C-alpha positions in Angstrom: 21.3 -0.8 -19.2 20.7 -4.7 -20.6 23.7 -5.1 -23.1 24.3 -8.4 -25.2 20.3 -8.9 -25.1 20.1 -10.8 -28.4 22.6 -13.3 -27.0 21.1 -13.1 -23.5 17.5 -13.6 -24.4 18.8 -16.7 -26.6 19.8 -18.2 -23.3 16.7 -17.1 -21.3 14.2 -19.1 -24.3 16.1 -21.9 -23.9 16.0 -22.0 -20.1 19.9 -22.2 -19.8 20.3 -19.9 -17.0 17.6 -21.4 -14.8 18.7 -24.9 -15.6 22.1 -24.1 -14.2 21.1 -22.3 -11.1 18.3 -25.5 -10.0 21.8 -27.7 -11.2 23.5 -25.7 -9.2 21.0 -25.7 -5.9 20.4 -29.8 -6.4 24.1 -29.8 -5.3 25.0 -27.1 -3.2 21.8 -25.8 -1.5 22.5 -24.8 1.9 20.8 -27.5 4.6 18.6 -25.3 6.9 16.0 -26.7 9.0 12.8 -25.2 7.6 13.9 -26.1 3.9 12.5 -29.2 2.1 14.2 -31.4 -0.2 15.0 -30.6 -3.4 12.1 -31.0 -5.5 9.6 -31.2 -2.7 7.2 -28.8 -1.3 7.1 -27.5 2.3 4.5 -27.4 4.8 3.5 -23.5 4.6 3.5 -23.4 7.8 6.9 -24.0 8.2 7.7 -21.7 5.1 5.2 -19.0 6.6 7.4 -19.1 10.2 10.6 -19.1 8.9 10.2 -16.6 6.5 8.4 -13.8 8.9 11.5 -14.6 11.3 14.3 -14.2 8.4 13.0 -10.8 7.3 16.0 -8.3 8.1 17.2 -11.4 10.3 20.4 -12.9 9.5 20.1 -16.9 8.9 22.4 -17.7 11.9 20.1 -15.5 14.2 16.9 -17.3 13.0 18.1 -21.0 13.4 17.9 -21.6 17.0 14.4 -19.3 17.1 13.2 -21.2 14.6 13.7 -24.3 16.6 12.5 -23.0 20.1 9.3 -22.2 18.3 8.7 -25.1 16.0 9.0 -26.9 19.7 6.7 -24.8 21.1 4.0 -24.3 18.6 4.3 -27.4 16.3 1.2 -26.7 14.5 -1.0 -23.6 13.6 -3.3 -24.8 15.8 -1.2 -24.7 18.3 0.2 -21.1 17.9 -3.5 -20.0 17.7 -4.7 -21.4 21.0 -1.9 -20.0 22.5 -1.2 -16.6 24.6 0.6 -13.6 22.5 2.6 -13.4 26.1 3.8 -16.5 25.3 4.4 -16.0 21.8 6.4 -12.8 22.2 8.7 -14.1 25.0 9.7 -16.8 22.2 10.4 -14.0 19.9 12.3 -12.0 22.2 15.4 -11.0 21.2 14.8 -11.3 17.5 13.1 -7.5 17.3 10.4 -6.3 14.8 8.1 -7.7 17.5 5.2 -6.5 14.7 6.3 -9.9 13.0 5.1 -11.8 16.2 2.5 -10.1 16.8 1.1 -10.1 13.3 1.5 -13.9 12.8 -0.7 -14.8 16.2 -3.5 -12.7 14.7 -3.1 -14.4 11.4 -3.0 -17.6 13.0 -6.4 -16.9 14.3 -8.2 -15.7 11.5 -6.5 -18.8 9.1 -7.9 -21.0 12.0 -11.6 -19.1 12.2 -11.7 -18.2 8.6 -10.2 -21.0 6.7 -10.5 -23.7 8.8 -6.7 -23.9 9.3 -5.9 -23.9 5.8 -3.6 -21.5 3.9 -4.5 -20.0 0.9 -2.6 -21.6 -2.1 -1.6 -18.7 -4.1 0.1 -15.2 -3.5 -3.0 -13.1 -4.5 -4.9 -14.3 -1.8 -2.2 -14.7 0.8 -1.5 -11.1 0.8 -4.8 -10.5 2.2 -3.8 -12.2 5.6 -2.2 -9.2 7.8 1.6 -9.3 7.9 1.9 -11.3 4.6 3.3 -8.8 2.0 4.5 -9.6 -1.4 7.9 -11.3 -0.8 6.3 -13.6 2.5 3.4 -14.5 -0.2 5.8 -15.4 -2.8 7.7 -17.6 -0.6 5.0 -19.1 0.6 3.1 -20.0 -2.7 6.3 -20.8 -4.7 7.7 -23.3 -1.8 4.7 -24.4 -0.4 2.5 -24.8 -3.4 4.7 -24.9 -6.5 3.1 -20.9 -7.9 5.5 -19.8 -10.4 6.3 -16.5 -8.7 9.3 -15.0 -7.5 9.9 -14.0 -3.9 11.9 -10.9 -4.3 14.0 -9.7 -1.5 17.9 -8.1 -1.1 19.2 -10.9 -2.3 17.9 -11.7 -5.2 17.2 -8.0 -6.4 21.0 -8.1 -6.3 21.6 -11.1 -8.0 18.9 -10.2 -11.1 20.6 -6.8 -11.5 24.1 -7.9 -11.8 22.7 -10.8 -14.2 21.4 -8.6 -16.2 23.5 -5.2 -15.5 20.4 -3.5 -13.9 21.3 -0.2 -12.3 17.6 0.6 -11.6 15.8 -2.0 -9.1 12.1 -1.6 -10.5 13.1 -3.8 -13.5 14.5 -6.8 -11.1 11.0 -8.6 -10.1 10.1 -8.7 -14.2 13.3 -9.8 -15.3 13.3 -12.6 -12.4 9.7 -13.7 -13.7 10.9 -14.2 -16.9 13.5 -16.8 -15.3 11.1 -18.2 -12.8 10.4 -22.2 -14.3 6.9 -23.8 -13.9 8.3 -26.7 -12.2 10.4 -26.1 -8.7 9.7 -22.3 -8.4 10.2 -22.9 -4.7 13.7 -24.3 -5.5 14.6 -21.3 -8.1 13.7 -19.1 -5.6 15.8 -20.4 -2.5 18.8 -20.8 -4.8 18.6 -17.1 -5.8 18.6 -16.2 -2.1 21.3 -19.0 -1.9 23.7 -17.0 -4.4 22.9 -13.5 -2.6 23.9 -14.7 0.7 26.9 -16.6 -0.6 28.4 -15.7 -3.7 27.2 -12.2 -4.6 26.9 -10.6 -1.7 26.5 -6.5 -1.4 30.2 -5.8 -1.0 32.1 -9.3 -1.6 31.6 -11.5 -4.8 32.8 -14.7 -5.4 32.2 -15.0 -9.3 34.1 -18.2 -9.7 32.1 -20.4 -7.5 28.5 -18.8 -9.3 26.7 -21.1 -11.6 25.6 -18.1 -13.5 29.4 -16.4 -14.1 29.0 -17.4 -17.8 25.8 -15.4 -18.1 26.5 -12.5 -15.9 26.6 -8.9 -17.6 28.0 -7.4 -14.3 30.8 -10.0 -14.4 31.5 -9.4 -18.1 32.0 -6.0 -17.3 33.8 -6.4 -14.3 32.2 -4.2 -12.4 29.6 -6.3 -10.5 29.4 -3.5 -7.6 27.9 -0.9 -10.0 24.5 -2.8 -9.9 22.0 -2.2 -8.7 22.6 1.5 -7.9 22.9 1.9 -4.3 19.6 3.4 -2.1 20.4 6.8 -0.7 20.1 6.1 3.3 18.6 8.6 5.1 20.1 9.9 8.0 19.0 8.3 11.5 17.9 11.1 14.0 18.5 10.7 17.5 15.4 10.7 20.3 15.6 10.9 23.8 13.8 9.6 26.9 13.8 8.7 30.6 14.1 5.2 31.5 12.0 4.3 35.3 13.7 1.7 37.2 11.7 1.6 40.1 11.9 -1.3 43.1 10.6 -2.9 46.0 11.6 -5.6 48.4 12.8 -7.4 45.3 10.3 -6.4 42.6 11.1 -4.4 39.6 8.2 -2.5 38.0 7.3 -3.1 34.0 5.0 -1.5 32.1 3.3 -3.5 29.4 3.2 -1.4 26.4 0.0 -0.6 24.1 -0.6 -3.0 21.6 -0.2 -0.9 19.0 3.5 0.9 17.9 6.7 0.1 18.4 7.7 -3.0 20.8 3.9 -3.2 21.3 2.2 -5.6 23.8 5.8 -6.2 25.1 7.0 -5.8 28.8 9.6 -2.7 29.6 10.6 -0.2 31.8 8.4 2.6 32.1 9.6 5.7 30.1 8.4 9.3 29.0 7.7 9.4 25.5 10.5 9.1 23.1 11.2 12.5 21.3 13.7 14.9 20.0 14.4 16.8 23.1 14.3 15.1 26.6 11.9 15.8 28.5 12.5 16.1 32.4 9.3 14.2 33.6 8.1 11.6 35.6 6.2 8.6 34.5 2.6 8.8 33.6 0.0 7.2 35.2 2.3 4.6 37.2 1.7 3.6 40.7 4.8 5.5 41.9 4.1 8.8 43.6 6.5 10.9 45.0 9.8 9.0 45.0 13.7 10.5 44.4 14.8 9.2 41.2 18.6 8.8 41.0 20.8 8.4 37.7 22.2 5.0 37.3 23.8 5.2 33.6 23.1 6.3 29.8 22.5 3.6 27.0 21.9 4.0 23.1 20.4 2.1 21.3 19.9 1.7 17.9 16.4 0.7 16.0 15.7 0.5 12.3 14.8 4.3 11.6 16.3 6.4 14.4 18.4 6.2 17.2 17.3 6.2 21.0 19.3 7.9 24.1 18.0 7.0 27.2 18.5 8.0 30.8 18.2 5.2 33.5 17.0 6.7 36.7 16.5 4.4 39.7 13.8 5.1 43.0 13.7 2.3 46.0 9.8 2.5 46.5 9.1 1.8 50.2 5.8 0.4 48.9 4.1 -1.2 46.2 0.7 0.6 45.7 -1.8 -1.2 42.8 -2.6 0.7 40.1 -3.7 -0.1 36.3 -2.7 -3.5 36.6 -3.3 -4.3 33.1 -0.4 -2.1 32.1 1.7 -1.9 35.0 3.1 -5.2 36.9 5.4 -5.8 40.0 7.8 -8.7 38.9 10.0 -10.7 41.1 13.4 -10.5 39.8 13.3 -14.1 39.9 10.8 -14.2 37.6 11.9 -11.1 35.1 12.8 -14.0 32.4 9.2 -15.1 31.8 8.7 -11.8 30.5 9.5 -11.2 26.7 11.6 -8.2 27.7 12.7 -6.2 24.6 16.6 -5.9 24.1 16.5 -1.9 24.5 15.2 -3.0 27.9 17.4 -5.4 28.7 20.4 -3.2 27.9 19.3 -0.8 30.2 18.8 -3.3 33.1 22.6 -4.6 32.3 25.8 -3.6 33.7 25.0 -5.6 36.8 22.3 -3.2 37.8 20.5 -5.4 39.9 24.1 -5.8 41.9 24.5 -2.2 41.7 21.4 -1.2 43.1 21.2 -3.7 46.1 24.3 -1.9 47.2 23.0 1.9 46.7 20.9 0.2 48.9 23.1 -0.7 51.8 24.7 2.8 51.8 
């Protein structure tokens, strides 16, 4: 519900809120490697890569990944000409690997069908794989100056509190009403900074907020009431067996299917991830009859479920050739060259190789 709407409407008409926000951003914007100076447009490639990395990922986590990625692929052409394996390897540890697959695929599309140029508005940007409304608005506003708001969780929270909106569905229109024709990219980044630094979900620092005098949630002294929290679905648990097969200093890796969770990445062969633990052996691997020993168990949390895995070990006396496009024997010394997701790294921790070596000697 909107309170004191006539007074607030006068502020909106005069652009007071927007100007206060932009003035604050001009002085106190976070210094981030992908940001252009205040009042300047940014390269759309830089905006695209940074915003893709920042989805559901903290800024501090993204900064070193962004630096390495831009060193390896400084331009769209460099990214399009790289192999997917190279892209996934640099993405290793960021999670949500579909983002990496999408930017690699989209780079090819931009080079082939758009002469290496990005569409200059949010509507056409959304036609590209992996670019949704938020990323499209971020690129359009920060790189091309289109007055459109990039609505993420931080921006939604700031707008909801500013206008005392319990329902999130009204936030986008209120934000768009504030968005200026000039410096819309700075406007979006200012809202992001406020939400990340001072108007956080469970902590507020209203005295440092440039919108304090306009904020209806602050007037009510109930900022945490807005917006009304979403109901969190209970995470289900899935189960799997991970197979750690070693032979002569080599570890067997499986390349996962391109589509689906962790698509295109290398990991340990596994059973299907199901709601009950299946006592089976890996399907279609070059492993025939061997004795599997239980080493340890891990639990790993994904966005929508938890995975509980039993890690089984077997010493294989020979390395049979099989489906080499799917299975690969990799020397221990070369494991770092493969894009192994965190869940499999966790399975290989606890000095696993040393433990296996000890078992082999017994």
